[in-house]
N, C-alpha and C positions, 0 to 999 in steps of 0.2 A: 553594502555592495548592491543589494536589490531592495526595492521598496516592498513592504509587507503585502501590498495588494497584488504585486506581481507573483509573489510566492503562493498566495491563496488561489489566484486565478489559474496558475500553471498546475496546481494540485487538482483543481476541479476539472479543468478542461482535458488534461492529459491522463492523469492517473485514475480517476474514478471510472471512466468507461473501460479502460484497460483492465483494472482489477475486477470489475463486475463481469466482463466477458470471460476472463480466465476462471473466475470462481464459479460462474454459471455452468461452464463446460465441465468442470470437475464435479459439480453437484449433479448434473445429468448422468454422468458416468457412475457416481456413487449410488444414485437412486435406481438405475437400471440393473445393477449387479444384484440387488436384493438385500442390502444391509437394512438394519432396523431404522425406520423413519419416524419414530416417536418423538425424538428431540432433534430431528434433522434440520428443521427450520432455524432453531436457535443456534445450533452448532454452525450452520452455514453462515448466519449473520455474524457471529463472534469470530470464527476462525478465518473466514474467507472474504469478509467485507470489512469489518472493523479493524482487525489486526493489520492487514495490508495497508489500509489508510493511515494507521498509526506509524508504521515504519517508513512509509514513503514520505510522510510529512516530517518525520524526524530527520530523514536524509536531506530533504529540501532545507530544513532549518539549519543543519550543519553547514550545508553549502552556502547559504546566504549569510551566515555569521563569519565565515573565514574570509580572509582577504586575498589569499593566493591559491592557485590550483594545487601545488604540492601539499600545502597545509590541509586543504580539503580532502585530498586523497588519503592522507595519513589519518585524519579524524574519521572519515567515513568507513575505513576498514575496521574500526572498532564497533561500529553500529550494525554490521551485517554478519 
């Protein structure tokens, strides 16, 4: 249905800035409350940057592999 470069470019152009903005907002709130920050950088990277990139890429992959919209909606309900 889509070419793989379209999938990758849509992921980079749309999802990366959105995920970074939302996760940076959460990290600022987390830091100002006063929680322990010893491993905060690693936790931020793994939970709020890498994992959202994984599940949004997985959703794009499901959408690009299916041929119809109803099939896509059925399969994507299992991934979220």
